[in-house]
C-alpha positions in Angstrom: 0.0 0.0 0.0 2.8 2.4 0.9 4.6 1.6 -2.3 1.5 2.3 -4.4 1.1 5.7 -2.7 4.8 6.5 -3.2 4.5 5.5 -6.9 1.4 7.7 -7.3 3.1 10.7 -5.7 6.1 10.2 -8.0 3.8 10.0 -11.1 2.0 13.2 -10.0 5.3 15.0 -9.5 6.5 14.0 -13.0 3.2 15.1 -14.5 3.4 18.4 -12.7 7.0 19.0 -13.9 6.0 18.0 -17.4 3.1 20.4 -17.3 5.3 23.2 -16.0 8.0 22.7 -18.7 5.2 22.6 -21.3 3.8 25.9 -20.0 7.2 27.6 -20.0 7.8 26.4 -23.6 4.3 27.6 -24.6 4.9 31.1 -23.1 8.5 31.7 -24.2 9.0 29.3 -27.1 7.9 31.8 -29.8 10.3 34.4 -28.3 13.2 31.9 -28.3 12.3 30.9 -31.8 12.3 34.5 -33.1 15.7 35.2 -31.5 17.1 31.9 -32.8 15.9 32.6 -36.3 17.4 36.1 -36.3 20.7 34.8 -35.0 20.8 31.8 -37.4 20.1 33.9 -40.5 22.4 36.6 -39.3 25.2 34.0 -39.4 24.1 32.4 -42.7 23.8 35.8 -44.5 27.0 37.2 -43.0 25.1 39.9 -41.1 23.3 41.2 -44.2 19.8 40.5 -42.7 20.4 43.0 -39.9 21.7 45.8 -42.1 19.6 49.0 -42.0 18.4 48.8 -45.6 17.1 45.2 -45.1 15.5 46.0 -41.8 13.7 48.9 -43.5 12.4 46.5 -46.2 11.2 44.0 -43.6 9.5 46.8 -41.7 7.6 47.8 -44.8 6.1 44.3 -44.9 5.1 44.3 -41.2 2.5 47.0 -41.2 -0.3 45.4 -43.3 0.4 41.9 -42.1 0.5 42.7 -38.4 -2.6 44.8 -38.6 -4.6 42.0 -40.4 -3.2 39.5 -37.9 -5.0 41.4 -35.1 -8.4 40.5 -36.6 -7.7 36.9 -37.4 -6.2 36.5 -34.0 -9.6 37.3 -32.5 -11.2 34.8 -34.9 -8.7 32.0 -34.1 -9.2 32.6 -30.4 -12.8 31.4 -30.7 -11.6 28.4 -32.6 -12.3 29.7 -36.1 -10.3 30.4 -39.3 -10.6 33.0 -42.0 -9.3 32.3 -45.5 -10.9 35.4 -47.1 -8.6 38.0 -45.6 -6.6 38.6 -48.8 -9.7 39.2 -51.0 -11.2 41.4 -48.3 -8.1 43.5 -48.3 -8.1 43.7 -52.1 -11.7 44.7 -52.4 -11.5 47.2 -49.6 -8.4 48.7 -51.2 -10.2 49.2 -54.5 -13.1 50.9 -52.7 -10.6 53.1 -50.8 -9.0 54.1 -54.1 -12.3 55.1 -55.6 -13.4 57.3 -52.7 -9.9 58.8 -52.0 -10.3 61.0 -55.1 -13.0 62.9 -53.2 -11.9 62.6 -49.6 -9.2 60.6 -47.8 -10.9 60.5 -44.4 -14.2 59.4 -46.1 -12.2 56.8 -48.0 -10.8 55.4 -44.7 -14.3 55.2 -43.2 -15.7 53.6 -46.4 -13.0 50.9 -46.6 -13.5 50.1 -42.9 -17.3 49.8 -43.5 -16.7 47.7 -46.6 -14.5 45.3 -44.6 -17.0 45.1 -41.8 -19.8 44.2 -44.3 -17.6 41.4 -45.8 -16.8 40.2 -42.3 -20.6 40.3 -41.5 -21.2 38.2 -44.6 -18.8 35.5 -43.3 -20.1 35.7 -39.8 -23.8 35.5 -40.9 -23.3 32.2 -42.9 -21.1 30.7 -40.2 -23.4 31.5 -37.3 -26.8 31.3 -38.9 -26.3 28.1 -41.0 -23.7 26.5 -38.7 -21.2 26.1 -41.6 -17.6 25.6 -40.5 -15.7 28.8 -40.7 -13.0 27.6 -43.1 -15.7 26.4 -45.6 -17.6 29.7 -45.4 -14.4 31.9 -45.8 -13.0 29.7 -48.6 -16.2 30.2 -50.5 -16.3 34.0 -49.8 -12.7 34.2 -50.8 -13.5 33.2 -54.4 -16.6 35.5 -54.4 -14.7 38.6 -53.2 -11.7 37.8 -55.4 -13.9 37.5 -58.4 -15.3 41.0 -57.6 -11.8 42.3 -57.4 -10.9 41.0 -60.8 -14.1 42.2 -62.3 -13.6 45.7 -61.0 -10.0 45.9 -62.2 -10.6 44.5 -65.8 -9.9 48.0 -67.1 -6.5 48.1 -65.4 -5.2 49.1 -62.0 -7.3 51.4 -59.8 -5.2 54.4 -58.8 -5.7 56.3 -55.6 -5.5 60.0 -55.1 -2.1 61.5 -55.5 -2.3 62.8 -51.9 -2.4 59.3 -50.6 1.1 58.5 -51.8 2.5 61.4 -49.8 1.4 59.6 -46.7 3.8 56.7 -47.3 5.8 57.6 -44.2 7.2 54.9 -41.9 6.3 56.8 -38.7 2.7 57.3 -40.0 2.2 53.7 -40.9 3.7 52.6 -37.6 1.2 54.9 -35.9 -1.8 53.5 -37.8 -0.7 49.9 -36.9 0.0 50.9 -33.3 -3.6 52.2 -32.9 -5.0 48.9 -34.0 -2.6 46.9 -31.7 -3.5 49.1 -28.7 -7.2 48.8 -29.3 -7.0 45.0 -29.6 -4.8 44.7 -26.6 -7.2 46.7 -24.5 -10.2 44.7 -25.6 -8.3 41.5 -25.2 -7.1 42.1 -21.6 -9.4 44.6 -20.0 -13.0 43.9 -21.3 -15.6 41.2 -21.0 -15.3 40.6 -24.7 -11.8 39.3 -24.3 -12.9 36.9 -21.6 -15.8 35.7 -23.7 -13.5 35.0 -26.7 -11.2 32.8 -24.6 -14.1 31.1 -23.0 -15.8 30.2 -26.3 -12.5 28.9 -27.7 -12.0 26.7 -24.7 -15.5 25.3 -24.8 -18.6 26.8 -26.3 -21.1 24.8 -24.2 -19.4 25.8 -20.9 -19.2 29.4 -22.2 -22.9 29.6 -22.5 -23.3 28.6 -18.8 -20.9 31.4 -17.9 -23.2 34.0 -19.5 -21.5 34.3 -22.9 -23.5 34.5 -26.1 -21.3 32.4 -28.5 -23.2 33.0 -31.8 -23.5 36.8 -31.3 -19.9 37.1 -30.1 -18.6 35.1 -33.1 -20.6 37.2 -35.5 -19.2 40.4 -34.0 -15.7 39.0 -34.1 -16.0 38.4 -37.9 -17.3 41.9 -38.4 -14.5 43.4 -36.3 -11.9 41.4 -38.2 -13.3 42.6 -41.5 -13.3 46.2 -40.3 -9.6 45.8 -39.2 -8.7 44.5 -42.6 -10.6 47.3 -44.2 -8.5 49.7 -42.2 -5.4 47.8 -43.2 -6.3 48.5 -46.8 -5.6 52.2 -46.2 -2.0 51.2 -45.1 -1.8 49.0 -48.1 -2.8 51.7 -50.6 -0.6 54.2 -49.0 2.4 51.9 -49.8 1.5 50.8 -53.3 -0.5 53.8 -54.7 -2.7 51.7 -57.0 -4.6 48.4 -56.8 -4.8 45.4 -59.2 -7.1 42.4 -59.1 -4.4 40.4 -57.3 -4.0 42.7 -54.3 -3.8 40.8 -51.1 -3.2 37.5 -52.8 -1.9 34.8 -50.4 -2.4 37.2 -47.4 -4.6 34.7 -45.6 -1.8 32.1 -45.8 0.8 34.6 -44.5 -1.5 35.5 -41.6 -2.0 31.9 -40.6 1.7 31.0 -40.8 2.6 34.2 -38.9 0.2 33.5 -36.0 1.2 29.8 -35.7 4.9 30.8 -35.7 4.0 33.2 -32.9 2.6 30.3 -30.9 -1.1 30.8 -31.6 -2.9 27.5 -30.8 -5.0 26.3 -33.8 -7.9 25.5 -31.5 -7.9 28.9 -29.8 -9.0 29.2 -26.2 -7.3 30.4 -23.0 -3.8 29.6 -24.3 -3.9 32.3 -26.9 -1.6 35.2 -26.2 -1.6 38.7 -27.6 2.2 38.3 -28.1 1.4 35.7 -30.8 0.6 38.6 -33.1 3.8 40.5 -32.7 6.3 37.7 -32.4 4.7 35.7 -35.3 4.6 38.6 -37.7 8.2 39.6 -37.0 9.4 36.0 -37.3 7.5 35.5 -40.6 8.9 38.8 -42.1 12.5 37.8 -41.1 12.0 34.4 -42.9 10.6 36.1 -46.0 13.5 38.4 -46.3 16.3 36.0 -45.2 15.4 32.9 -47.1 16.1 34.4 -50.6 19.5 35.5 -49.4 20.4 32.0 -48.3 18.5 29.9 -50.9 18.3 31.7 -54.3 16.0 29.1 -55.8 12.3 29.8 -55.2 11.4 26.1 -54.9 14.0 25.6 -52.1 12.6 28.6 -50.2 9.1 27.2 -50.3 10.5 23.8 -49.1 12.3 25.3 -46.2 9.3 27.4 -45.2 7.1 24.3 -45.3 9.5 22.4 -43.1 9.8 25.2 -40.5 6.0 25.6 -40.4 5.5 21.8 -39.9 8.1 21.7 -37.1 6.5 24.7 -35.3 3.0 23.2 -35.5 4.3 19.8 -34.3 6.0 21.4 -31.3 3.3 23.8 -30.3 0.0 21.9 -31.1 -2.0 20.9 -28.0 -3.2 17.4 -28.7 -5.3 17.3 -25.5 -7.5 20.3 -26.4 -7.4 20.0 -30.2 -10.8 19.9 -31.8 -12.5 20.3 -35.1 -12.2 24.0 -36.3 -15.5 25.7 -35.8 
């Protein structure tokens, strides 16, 4: 009897140590991964990756991606996915360009509204008809992308000349910072943030705690679309004109960035706001560094795929993994 109790205590201690190590890795793994990737590619590129001109180029990629990641981060927290972000960005950018000829502030509001409407489209079909989020957003991706191509058949849609003058690093950093601060406040200091984590952890239990899962998920898709609509302003400021391919592959970049940042696929309480920042920075470093080390495009894709699979294998929570909502 004594031996059985002793063995049970030892087993519990081992499980406790294992859980503690897993928690530490979950909290600090993405940070160590980011630092490790920067150090590794600094060595492989002979220090070129940390030169000022390359850092500036990486920074130019961060603004739109990190802003859009904020919205998808909220969606993934409740256990959903969104594969329509690229087409939402493209269509919102086209609308911004049209309206910017008359008024830039009005164009910003219009693009935010357009993004919110497209997000509401996704949220409505997901919540009302109980269709899995990845199916709804994959369908809407083709629908919105088709509109983008139809609206740009006559050539690129140019924005007002005054928009290009706003292509300033500090200004785009300020715009991105506003979104980050807003999401941070909502995430940490409001009931909405609690509800998002509760729904991601368990929708049935969340209902008993006073949450309204369907309404909350609908609002999350609207908010994510609005954030992407706002990101379209940053996008147009940088490029000046929009084609039918604007925002192509953005949804894949967002997903990879968030997973690299440690975002759990199933969402829930283990999601961290730092997933947005660390993931985006890690992805942008890889995007810039890989061509320097591997000139062949196919090799770059292969290495990115391997890194992505390794990160998912190390960070995925098998105990709480469930079907994406």
